[in-house]
N, C-alpha and C positions, 0 to 999 in steps of 0.2 A: 246432554243438550247438544243439538246439532249446530254446526257453524253456518251462519247465514252467508250465502254466496250471492254476489251481484251478477248481472248478466254476462260480464266479461270474465267471470271466474274469480273475482276478488273476494276475499273474506272481509268481514266488517272491520277487522283490525287493519287490514291493508287499506281499506277505503278511508279509515280515520287518518292515516298518514298521507293520504293523497297520492299514493304510488300505484301505478299500473305497470304491467309488463312492458307495454309500449313506451311508457315514460321512462322506465328504467333503462331500456335499450337505447332510447334516444339520448338520455342523459349521459350514458357511458360513451356514446358516439361523440357527443359534444365535448366531453372532458378529454377524450383521446385526441380529438382534433385540435383542441385548444393547446394541449401539451405539445403536439407536433408543431403547431404554429410557433409556440413560445420557444421550442428547441431550435427551430429553423431560424427564428429571429436572433437568438443568442449566437448561433453559429455564424450567421451573416454579419452581425454586429462586431464580433470578435475579429473579423477579417477586414473590416473597413478602416481606412485611414481616419485619424481623428484631427480635430482642429481646436483642441482645448488649449488656449493660450499659446498657440503655435506648436504644440506637442505633436510629434509624428511618430508612427510606428516604424518608419524607415530607420535602420541602424546607421548612426553617424559614421563618417569615414575620416573626417578631419578633426583637428583640435577645436576649431571654431564651431563646427557643427555639434561636437560633443558638448561644448560649453553652453550652446544654445539649448540643447536637449536638457541639460541639467537645470537651467534656469526656467525652461517651460515646465519641467516636472515639478519644480519647487512652486511655481505659480499654481499648478493643478492642486498640489498639496494644500496650499493656503486657501484655495477655493473649495476644499473638501471634495474634489473630483476624484475620489478614491478608486473609482472604477478604472481609471487610466492605469494605475499600478497593478490592479487586480488582473488585468488582461494578460500581464506577463508572469502570472503566478499560478498558472493552470497546469493540469496534468499533461496537456498537449505541449505546453511550453517546456515542461520538465523533460519530456521525451525528446523534444526537438534538440535541446542542447546537451543531452546526455553524452553524445559522441565527442563533442569538443566545445570549448568556450571561446567566445569572441566579444569580450566586454568592450564598451566604447570609452570608458573613463576609469582611471585609477583615483580612488578617494582615500587620502590619508586623513583619518578622522580620529577624534578623541574617543576613548573607550566609554565615555559617559553614556548611561542608559537612556538619556533623554534625547540623544542625537543619533538615531539610526539612519545612515545615509540612504538605504534603499527606500525607506518610508518617506523621508523629507524630499526626495527627488522623484517620487512616483516611479521607481525603477522596478523591473521584474527580474525573474531568474536569469542569470547570465549577463545582465546589463552592466553591472559595476564590479570592478576588482577592488575590494575594500580592505584596507589595512588599518587596524585600530590599535592605538596605544594612548595611554593617558597623557594629555598635553600635546597630542599630535606632533611628536618630536622626530627629528632626523638627527641621530647622534651616533658617533663611532662605537659607543658602548651598547647600542641597540642595533646590531648589525642585521638582525632578523627583519627589521622594518625596511632598511635600505635594500637588503637583499630581495625582499618581496617585490618592491617597486622595480628594481632592476630586472628581475625575472619577468615581470609583466610587460616591460618595455621590450626586452630582448626576445622573448618567446611569443608573446601575444600581440606585439606590435600595437599597443594602445597609444593613441596620440595625445592624450591629455592626462595631466596629474593635477588634482585639486587638493590642496591642503586645507582642511576644514576645521577651524576652531569654533568655539562657542562661548556665549556669555557665561560669566560666573564659573569659569573652568576651575575645578578643584585643584588640578596640578599647578596651574598658574598661581592660584591663591597660596598653595603650599610653598611655592618658590618665593613669593613675596614675603611670607612669614619667615622663611629661612634667612633671607637677606636682612630683614628688619630685626630679627631676634639674634642673628649671628649663630644659629644652630643648624646643623644638617639633619634632615629626617633620618630615621633608622632604616637599615637594610637597603634594598634596591630602590626604594622610593627616592633616595638621594640622587640616583641616576637621572630621574625625571626632573627634579628640581634644579640639578646642576646644569642641565641642558637649557633651562629657561632662565637661569640666574643672570646671564649677561644682558638679557632684555630688561630684566627688573632693574639692574644696576644702571643701565642707560636711561631709564625712565625716572630715576630718583630726582626728587625735587619738583615733579610736575604737580600742579595744583588741582587739576581736574581728576576725574575718576581713574585712579591708578590701575585698578583691576581691569577695567574695560580697555584702557590704553595698552596694557601689557598683553591682553588677549590678542588684540589686533597686531601689535608689534611682534608677538611670538609667531603668529602665522606668517608674517612677512619674513621673519628671521629663518623659519624652517623652509620657506620657499627659496631663500638665498642659499641655505645649506644644500638643497637639492641641486641648484644651479651650479654649485661649486663641486659637486660630486663628479670627479673626473673619469671614473671607470666607465660608466654607461650613460648617466643622465645628461651631463654637460655636452658630450659629443652629439647625442641625439637632439638636444635643443639647438646646438649650433648648426646641425644639418637640417633644421626645421622639420624634424620628424616628430618632435614632442614639444608641447607647450606646458608650462607650469603656471598655475594660478592659485590664488589663496582667497578664502572666504570665511566669514564669521556668521554663525547661526544665532538668531535671536530666539531665546527660549519662549518668550510670551507670544510673539507674533508668528514664529515659524519661518520667517524670512531669512534667506541666505543672501548677504550682500558681499560683493567682491571687495577685497582690500589690496589685492595684488594681481597683476596680469589681466587687467580689465580690458 
């Protein structure tokens, strides 16, 4: 049986699909044009300044500007404006910072998996110099923590240190239990709890939420430890080259509120 052709050369099967050569060529042209427009729009959008909650793509130069950038980034995170952070996590950004890094803030954060600084501050590649340790502690027995911070100040000239604690911190809870039970945790865990123990002991007898109070007090205590670090941090702060602040992350809301260095 011969195939039935229509006047423009279509078979019946092609006609049933409503497709002609002209339509196919036109459709491909439209699709290609749309893709080009979309690509151009993405390219242009990625290079434009943003005004999400005061967030700017301009790299901060001072401690005050850095703190404002962190707070604006946290506001974007709360509003689920995730595109703000995504703009700094592209292949182009990766290539841009490959030769050298210029972070605008040091964040000393707890190792808790629920508190990733880059996410909660809408940061991109190369934005934050993050040091993470359970309990966000600064202690002589954890020289790697202090050494990392000192390196970032001395070599990278970062103007802001943020000590970031969080609600229901497991290290703080363990320190409370250690004080209340009179037992030290096994192994190196005791290094963490010993660093927080003085804060727990000073909070003894408080009638309000002990864990919440110690979390905030621990952040303030670690800020104090940094300010007393005479080798590099304290002189840099005295020279107004560095500012040290402290904040607590709320697990349910995602908000970071400052408890020190406001």
